[in-house]
C-alpha positions in Angstrom: 0.0 0.0 0.0 1.4 3.4 -1.1 1.2 6.2 1.5 -0.3 9.4 0.2 1.5 12.6 1.1 -0.4 15.6 2.4 1.1 18.3 0.3 -1.0 21.1 1.6 1.3 24.1 1.6 1.9 25.8 5.0 3.6 29.0 5.9 5.1 28.6 9.4 5.9 31.6 11.5 8.8 31.3 14.0 10.4 34.2 15.9 14.1 34.1 16.8 16.0 36.2 19.3 19.2 36.7 17.2 20.4 36.6 13.6 22.7 33.6 14.3 19.7 31.6 15.6 17.6 32.6 12.6 20.3 31.7 10.1 21.0 28.3 11.8 17.4 27.3 11.9 16.7 28.5 8.3 19.7 26.8 6.8 19.1 23.5 8.6 15.4 23.3 7.6 16.2 23.9 3.9 19.3 21.5 3.9 17.2 18.8 5.5 14.3 19.3 3.0 11.9 20.2 5.8 11.3 23.6 4.2 11.5 24.7 0.5 12.3 28.3 1.5 12.7 30.4 4.6 12.5 34.2 4.6 14.3 35.9 7.5 12.6 39.2 8.3 14.6 41.5 10.6 13.4 44.4 12.7 10.5 42.7 14.5 9.5 44.1 17.9 7.5 41.6 20.0 5.4 42.7 23.0 4.1 39.8 25.0 3.3 38.6 28.5 5.6 36.0 30.0 5.6 34.7 33.5 3.4 37.6 34.7 5.5 40.3 33.1 5.1 42.3 30.0 8.2 41.8 27.8 9.5 43.8 24.8 12.1 42.1 22.6 13.7 42.7 19.3 13.4 39.6 17.2 13.6 38.2 13.7 10.6 36.5 12.0 11.1 33.3 9.9 8.5 32.7 7.2 8.9 29.0 6.4 7.3 27.4 3.4 6.6 23.7 3.8 4.0 21.0 3.4 1.6 19.5 6.0 3.3 16.1 5.9 6.7 17.8 6.8 5.3 20.0 9.5 5.8 17.7 12.5 9.4 16.9 11.6 10.0 20.7 11.0 8.5 21.5 14.4 10.6 18.9 16.2 13.7 20.3 14.4 12.9 23.9 15.3 12.4 22.9 19.0 15.8 21.2 19.0 17.6 24.2 17.5 15.7 27.1 19.2 17.0 28.5 22.5 13.7 29.7 23.8 11.7 27.7 26.3 8.5 28.2 24.4 9.2 29.4 20.8 6.5 30.7 18.6 5.7 28.0 16.0 2.5 28.8 14.1 1.4 27.0 10.8 -1.0 28.8 8.5 -2.4 27.1 5.5 -1.6 28.8 2.2 -5.2 29.3 0.9 -4.0 30.5 -2.5 -0.9 31.2 -4.5 0.8 30.9 -7.8 0.4 27.3 -8.9 4.0 26.9 -10.0 5.3 28.2 -6.7 3.1 25.9 -4.7 4.2 23.0 -6.8 7.8 24.0 -6.3 7.3 23.9 -2.5 5.7 20.4 -2.7 8.5 19.1 -4.9 11.3 20.7 -2.9 10.1 19.3 0.4 9.6 15.8 -0.9 11.8 13.4 1.1 14.6 11.8 -0.9 
């Protein structure tokens, strides 16, 4: 029986505390075919409540393109590489997009 891949395209948001962390996670995910592409967006300011205190931090945002069937492995890898106790990892389904680009994401993340 052949297993069917769930190739629904996701955009996964992950915030990082420093450029070195963002670069390591991004490169690893692409090298391991867990992501087709990662955009590293600098200049993000996050305001959030943590352990009863309001925190303000400068961060970078990763916009990671992957597929549903690669998401759990991607999440596990991010957790292993990320220094934060509770990193932001949010997957959003890509509702629409350029057909060729979506196909590229699916092909690029296909395990070899």
